[in-house]
C-alpha positions as CSV (number, residue, x, y, z in Angstrom):
1,X,30.6,245.4,35.6
2,X,28.9,242.2,36.6
3,X,30.9,239.2,37.6
4,X,29.9,235.6,37.5
5,X,30.5,232.8,40.1
6,X,32.9,231.3,37.6
7,X,35.0,234.5,37.6
8,X,35.1,234.3,41.4
9,X,36.1,230.7,41.3
10,X,38.9,231.5,38.9
11,X,40.3,234.2,41.1
12,X,40.1,232.1,44.2
13,X,41.9,229.3,42.5
14,X,44.6,231.8,41.4
15,X,45.0,233.0,45.0
16,X,45.3,229.4,46.3
17,X,48.0,228.5,43.8
18,X,49.8,231.9,43.8
19,X,49.1,232.4,40.1
20,X,48.9,236.1,39.1
21,X,47.0,235.7,35.8
22,X,43.3,235.0,35.7
23,X,40.5,234.9,33.2
24,X,37.8,237.3,34.1
25,X,34.8,238.1,31.9
26,X,36.4,236.2,29.1
27,X,39.6,238.3,29.2
28,X,43.0,237.3,30.6
29,X,44.1,239.6,33.3
30,X,47.6,239.7,34.8
31,X,47.9,241.2,38.3
32,X,51.1,242.8,39.6
33,X,51.1,241.1,43.0
34,X,49.0,239.1,45.4
35,X,47.6,242.2,47.1
36,X,46.1,243.4,43.8
37,X,44.6,239.9,43.2
38,X,43.0,239.9,46.7
39,X,41.6,243.4,46.2
40,X,40.1,242.3,42.9
41,X,38.5,239.3,44.6
42,X,37.0,241.6,47.3
43,X,35.7,243.9,44.6
44,X,34.0,240.9,42.9
45,X,32.5,239.7,46.1
46,X,31.1,243.1,46.9
47,X,29.8,243.6,43.4
48,X,28.1,240.2,43.4
49,X,26.6,240.8,46.9
50,X,25.2,244.1,45.8
51,X,23.7,242.8,42.6
52,X,22.0,239.9,44.5
53,X,20.7,242.0,47.3
54,X,16.9,242.6,47.2
55,X,15.9,246.2,46.4
56,X,15.0,248.1,49.4
57,X,11.3,248.7,50.0
58,X,10.0,252.2,49.8
59,X,9.8,254.0,53.1
60,X,6.4,254.7,54.4
61,X,5.3,257.4,56.8
62,X,5.0,256.6,60.5
63,X,1.9,257.1,62.5
64,X,1.4,257.7,66.1
65,X,-1.8,256.4,67.7
66,X,-2.9,257.4,71.2
67,X,-5.6,255.6,73.1
68,X,-7.6,257.2,75.8
69,X,-10.1,255.5,78.0
70,X,-13.0,256.8,80.0
71,X,-14.4,254.8,82.9
72,X,-17.9,256.2,82.7
73,X,-18.2,257.0,86.4
């Protein structure tokens, strides 16, 4: 489920005012207590961070290079 910055703002405002009902993704959600509301906010933040993180680059093999020198004496 993808959340919007507006959803996060709504839930932060609810936490600040002590309100337990929030509109998320166009639906009204009523939480049982403040702990559930904070867990929902943490879930939203994690989901938004994961969706905005760049995809990891493919791993490439590693190479080992050894140099030797000869003085020519």
